N, C-alpha and C positions, 0 to 999 in steps of 0.2 A: 409684166411687161410690165434700197427700193424707191423709189418710183412707186407706182401702184403695184410694184412687184413685191409680193410677200415671199421673200426667199431667205431661208435660214436652214442650214444643213440640207440644202437641195429639196425643200418642201414648198408646196403652195398651200394656202389656207383659204377656205371659203365658208361663209355663213349663208345658207340659202335664203332666198327672198321670200320669207314666210313670217306670219305673225307669231310673236313670242317664240322665236327659234332658239332651241337649246343645243343644237348640234354644230360642232365645228368640224368641217371636212378637211382632212390633212392628206395631201397627195405627195408621196415620196417619188421623186423623179429618178432615183437610182434603182429602187426595187420595182418601180412602176406599179405600186399598190397604194390603195387609198384606205385610210382608217377614219373612224368617226369618234370624236371626243365629245362627251356630254358635258356641257358647261353648268356651273352651279347657280347661275342667276338668270333664269328664263325671263323674268320680268324686265330685264334691262335690254336684251337684244330683240330688235324688232325689224321692221321692213327695211331692206336695202342697206344693210350694214357694210360700210367700207372698211377694208383692212389694209393697214400699212405696216410693214415690218420695220422694227427698230434694230440698230446694230447689235444690241445685246440679246436679240432673239425674242424679245417681247413683241406683242401685237398691239398696235394702236388702232382702236376701232371707233368709228362714229356713225351714228344712225339716228333713227327717231323712235321715240316711245309711243307716240300717238300722232295724229295729223298736225298737232300744234307745237310740239316740243321735241328737241333733239337731245342726245346724250353722247358723252364721250367716255371712253374707258380704256384701260390697258389690261391685256391678258398676259400673265407672265408664263414662264416655261413650265410651271406646275399647273397651269390653267386656272390659277386664282385670278380674281377680277378686282381691279382697283378703279373706282369711279373718279372721273376728272371733272373740272368745271365744264359746263356746257357751252358749246359754240353755236353759231348761226347755221353753218353748213351742216347738212345731216344726210338723210338717205339719198341714194342714187348720185352721190358726188364722187369725185376722184381725189386721191391723196398721194403724196410723195414725200419721202424723208430727205432732208437736206440741212446740213449744218446745225444739227440738234434741234430742228424744228420739223413739224409736219405741215406741209402746205396743202390746203384743201380748196377745191374749186367747185362751185356750183352747188347742187343739191336740190331737194324737193321739200316743199312744205304745203300742206293742204292740196296734195296732188298736182301742184304746179311747180315748174322749174324755177330755180333762183339764179340770179347772175352774180351772187356774192362770192367773195374769196377771203380767206383768212389763214393764219398759220398759228399752230399751237407751239409755244416756246416751252420746250421740255425742261429748261433750266429754271424758268420763272413760273412754270405751271399755270400758264394763262394763255388765252386766245388773243391774238392781235389782228385787227382788221386790215386787209389789203385793199388796194383799189379794186372796184368791182369789175367783173367781166363785162364785155361790151355787148353781149347778147344773152338772152335767156336760152338755156339748153340743159339737157340732162348730161352733164359732163361725166363720162364713164371711163375715160382712158387718158393717162398722162405719163410721159416718159422724159428722161433727161436726154438732151441732144446738143452737143457743142456748147455746153455750159448753161443752156437755157432749159426751161420746162416747156414742153409742148403738150397741148391739151386739145381734146376733141370730145364731142358729144354725139348723140344719136338722133337728134331731131333737126339740126341744121348742118349744112355742108361744110362749115368753116373749120379750119385748124388754127389754133392760136399759139404764138410764141410769147412766153412770159419771161421778162427780164427780172431776175431777183434783185439785182443792184438798183434798177430804176423803178421797180414796182409798176411796170407798164406792159401793155400787150401790143403785139403786132399780128395782123392777120396774114396767114400764109396762103399764097395763091394755090388754088387747086381747081384745075379746069374741068374736072369731071363733076359737074354741078349737081347731078341728080343723086349723088352718093351721100347718104346720111348715116346709115347704120354701119359704123366703122370702128376699128380698133387700131391703135398705133403700136408698133414694135420698133425699138431703137437698138442700133448697133453702137450706141453711145456717142461715137464721134465720127463714124464713117458713113453709115447708111441709115436711112429711115424708111420704114415700111408701113403701109396702110393696108389693112385687110378689110375688105367689104363683106358684110354679112349677106350671103346669097349672091356674090358677084366675083370680083377679081382681087388679085393682090397687086399693089402698086409699090414702086420703089422710087425714092428720091435720088437725084443725081448727087454724086459726091460733092460736098461743100456747097450744095445749093438745094436747100429744102423747099424751094419754090418750083422746082422742075421735077415732074413725075412721069413715070412710064409704067404701063401694065406689064407684069412679068409672069403671070400665071393665074390659075383659078383658085378661089377660096373654097374651103371645104365646110365653111360655116353656113348653115341655112339662114334664111332671111328672118332672123330673130332680132329682138332688141338686145344689144350687148350690155346687160345690167350687171354691175359689180364684177368687173374684170379683175382677176387675180393672177399674177404671173410669178414664175421662178426661172432663173437661169441655171443651166447645168452645162458647163463648157460652152460650146457654140450653139446650144439649143435653147430655145425659149419655150417653156411650158406655160399654158394659160387655160383658165376655165372661166365660166360665166354662170350666173344664176339662171339665165334664160334658156339653157338646154342641159341635157344630161351628159354631154360629151366632155372630154378633156382633149386639149390640142397641143401639138408639138410643132414648132416652127424652126427649121434648120437655117441658121444664118449664113452658112457656106453654100448649101445647095439651093437655098431660097425656095423651099417648098414646105408643105405642112402635111401632117397626118392627124387623124382624129381617132379616138378610141373611147370605149365606155369602161366604167368601173363597176 
């Protein structure tokens, strides 16, 4: 759900939320099979690593080494690792690729959420600070929709629209105020979906991302949606999270979902 969609050759990528994790889980949406790749630098990957796919098939990752410091790196298609300059955003944040930059929102430091935002310029190989988010949250899900980046977290109910041109945020109205644990799925320019963990699926009206209606039941249990990783395969969106052992498929035409184990 790139976007925080890690999609290359119809695959999703997931680094589990564990200390000094050395495994990269790769799910193939065509064969519907998952493999595990052991990475070569276990001291680098740590809690809540966020993965964003680059157009060349490399994976841009950022997480934290310890409670005080973060790290950024690129995993190439041979699974070799290149360490990048460190940014402020780290574990439990969300990222999305756009115009040769990776935009990162939120994060965690010392077990507390951050409202920070920044982007990594791949041409200049450096982090650039953006205007901060307007509230603290664990921002776990972001998608492109109608030319803007939409972002949400799992502790507050709000959804935010980020304008890349203006470097500013607008709160999107969402009348179901008790819903916090949620995931966004985008049909890019037509429809926007919100999946509540342990609840319902909501759809935005066409051309109005402030109007929502429930359309069905979510199959996700009431978990914290940590490190959401997505992939598109035709009109289906596959996604997975660190917070449970399932993989999910959302059909953009039928507007329903299935879940399965690997």
